[in-house]
N, C-alpha and C positions, 0 to 999 in steps of 0.2 A: 504494500500500500504506500503510495506517495502522499506526503503531507498528512501523516497519520493524526497529529494532534488536532488540526482544524476539522478534519473529517469526523473523528471520534467525538469531539466537542459538539459538532452539529447533530450527530446521531443522538447523543445524550440529551441535548436540548429539545430535540423533537419528541423524546420520551418523557420530558419533564424532569430529568435527573441531573444532578450536579456533576461537573467534571472532576476526576481524581487522577493524579499523576500515575497511579498504579495501572491505569487503563493503557498506558503506553508500554508497559512491561508485563504482559500476560504470561510470558515464559518464566517469570520469577515466582509465580503462584506455587505454594508448597503442597496444596491439597492434591489428592490422587485424582487421576483422570482415567476412566474406564470406558473409553469410546474408541471408534476406529480412527479418530483424529488425535489420539494421545501423543504421537510423535510430533505432529505439526504444532500443537499448542505449546510445546516446549521450545519452540524456535522464536527468536525475536521477530517483531514486525519488520518487514523489509520489502523493497521494491522487487527483489529477485523472485518473490513468490506471487507476483501479480499474474493472475490467470484469466482475467475477464476477457482479454483479447481472443481467447480460444473459442468463445462461445457466441459470436454474433449471430450465427444462423439459428442456434437454439433459442436465443433471445427473440429473434424475429418470429419464430414459430409460436413461442409462448405469447407474445404480444398479439399475434393474429388470433390465437385461440381465445384470449381474454378480451378481445376487441379493444385493445389499448392503443393510444396514439403513438407516434414515433418516439424514440427514446428521448427523455428530457436530459438536460445537461447535469442535473442534480441527481445523483444516484439514490439519495434518500427518498426523493419524490417517486422514483421508479418503484422502490419497495412499497411505499405507501399506496401507490396507484394499483399495484398488483394485488396487495392485500385487500384493498377495497373491492376490486373486481371479483376476487375469489369469494368474498363474503356476500356478494349479491346473488339473488335468485332471479335468473333472467325471465322476463315476461315480455310478450310481444307488445311494442308500442302501438298506440291507437290514436286516431284522429280525435280532436276535441269534440265534445258533444254537449249540448245544452238541454236543460230541463226548465220549462217555464211554468210558473204557478202564480196566478194573479199578477202577471207582468213582472214577476221577480225571478231572478235566475240564481240557481245554486252553483252553477259552473259557468265559466267564461273563458275567453282566449285572449292572449296578448302576443306581441312579437317576441321572438326568442331573444334572450339577453345573455351576455357572457357572465360567468360567475364573478362575484366581487373578489378583490384581493384579500388575503388573510389579514386579520387584525394585527396591527403593528405591535410587536412585542408580546402578543398573546400566543398561547399554544392552542392550536386547533385540535379539539378533542374528537370531534366527529363532524362530518359534512356530507350532505346530499345536495348541495347547491348545484354541482355540476350535472346533476340528473334532472334539473328543472325542465319541464315541458312548457308549451305555450298555453296550457290550460290551467285554470285556477278554480279552487273550491271556495265557496262562501263560508267563512268561519268568523262569526261576528256576534257581538252583543249590542243590541240597539237601545239607545238611551231613552226612547219614548215607549210608552206602554203599548202603543199600536204596533210596534215592531216585534213584540214578544213572540208571536207565532213563528217568526223567522229567525229567532236566536238559534245559532248553530255553532258547532265546535268540531274542529278537526284535530287529530292527534296522530303522531307517528312515533315509532319505537327506535331505540338505540340501546346498545349493550355496553355496560360499564365493566371494565376488566377488574381483576382481583385487587389492583393497587387502589382503586377508587378515584373519583373525580371531584373537583371543586369547580362547578360551573359558575362563571361570572358574566358571560355575555351570550345571548341567543340572537341569531339573525335568521330572517325569514324572507325568501323570495316572494314578493307580493306586488300586485299592480292594481291600478285604478280601472274600474269598469268603463266601457266605451261611452256610456251616457252620463257618467258621474261628473259633476261640476265642482264639487268641493275638494279641498286639499286633503291629502292623506291623513287619517286619524293620528292624533298625537298621544293617545293613551290606549292601552290594551290589557287584557288579562293573559298572563302566562302561567301555566301550571306544569308541574312535573308529577306524573303519576307512577305508582308501582304497577307492575304487570299482574294481571289477574286472569290467568287462563287465556292469554292471547288478546286481551283488551285492556284499556286503562282501568286501574283499580283505585286503591286508596291514594289520596293526594299526599305527596311527599314534600313538595315545595310549592307554595302558592303566592303569586304576585298579582293581586287585583289592581286594576287601574294604574299600571306602571307606565312610565314615560317611554315613548317610541320616537326614534329619529329615523326619518325616511329619506333615502337618497333617490332622487328622481332620475338620476342617470343610470345607476346600476339596478334600480328598482329593488333595493334591499331595505327591509325594515329592521332596525337594530334596537335591541332592548338590553341596556346595561342593568343587570339585576340589582336592586337596591341592597340586597344582601346575598352572599353566595349560597348556592345550593350544593351542599356536601352530600355526595352519594358514596358512602363508605362500604356498602355491601355490593359485591359483584352481581350482575344480572341484567335483565331487561327492564327498561323504564320507557315511559312515554312522555312526549312534550306536546303541549297544545298552545295555540295562539289564537286570541280573539280580539281584534281591534274593536274599540267601542266608539260608536258614532250615531248620529241622528239621520236616518234614511231620508226624511223629508227635507232636511237642510242640505244634505249632500247631493241630493238628486240622483243618487245611484249607490252602487256598492263597491267594495274593495275585496280583492281575492288573494288567497294564499296559493301560490303555484303548486300544482301537482307535479310529481316526479315519477320517472320510470327509467330503468327497470326496478322491480321491487327489491328492496334490501331488508332482510330480516322478515318480520311479520308484516302483513299487509296493513296499510294505513286505515284508520277508523274515522268515522264521522257520525254525528248525531244532530238531530233537529227536534228537541223535545216537544215543541208545539206542533210539529209536522205541518208547518205552513207551506212547505214545498211539496207536500203530499207524496213523499218518497217512501213512507213507511219506516223510515230510520229514526224513530223517536229515541231509541237506545243506541249504544255504540254498535256500529255495523261496518263491515268492510266497505271501503270506498266504492269498489266495483259493484256493490249491491245497492248503491244509493245514486245511480245515474252517472257516476264518474267512470271514465274509461281508463284512467291511470291509477296505479295502486298506492302510491306514496306521496309525501309532501317534500318540498325543498326547504332545507334549513341547515344551519351550522351552529355548533356549540363550541365555545372557547372558554379557557380557564386554566386550571392546573391539574396535573396528575398528582394525587396526594403523595407526600414524601415516602420514598422507599429507599432503604439502605442498600447500597451496592454490596455490602458485606453479607447480605442475606442470600445472595445467589451462589450456587455451587454447580459444578459439573460432575455428573455421575457417569 
């Protein structure tokens, strides 16, 4: 490996771990190694053992199988992209479809937008922004009583690893409906739910009427949580996003972008008052509620909870 220190530092930063000088001298570790690579790990890091150039054809075939773009210049991003692709469950993309009820739409379309750049200085814990489609689902709370039948909520899952996460920022791909005249809402409800047999269950973190910053260029709604959401137990969780606004004053609706292919569990949606006559008064799969895409586009940033490098061993 050339330039070992900056590369290893970058890898550790990506994982939310501190750099330690011992990382540059793995051959000095005294513990036993009982793997096929036992001899290799006893050798110092050096350019003489660079072997990546031997595998361009293998990498090309892997990228084609995983439907990944051409190689990025950053090797860490390749690892992250490959891991994300393997973790997804492929589903066939579909064209946007709308469902009208009393002139209201639970789904809409917008022009495709590129994903926003990662938060400066923050660790991206999970992201489905790159999977955003041109369709969006209505997930909103209406400030007037007349809008209650149309109150709706979307939610999508993510998996927290054993180390645990501290979520500080949530971002959502969102857009303004074609007939909407008002500015994007400045407050929203954001909730993190535990998983309950494949649907959102008990509320773990609740942020009612939290401030929203909307970027009209990237069409990303950003919520800096007023207090961090610590998820110390590994497993599946759900995040939901509900802008709050007055339909009469805005002249229309605001939508949370749907995403495909499906990653993990299928996204959920509910409309307790059934104003859209979808039959989805309780949590239901998006594709059972008139939507043709399975998931939602969002990104979570924050910290991987502290993990001591000394806790890792090689058996």
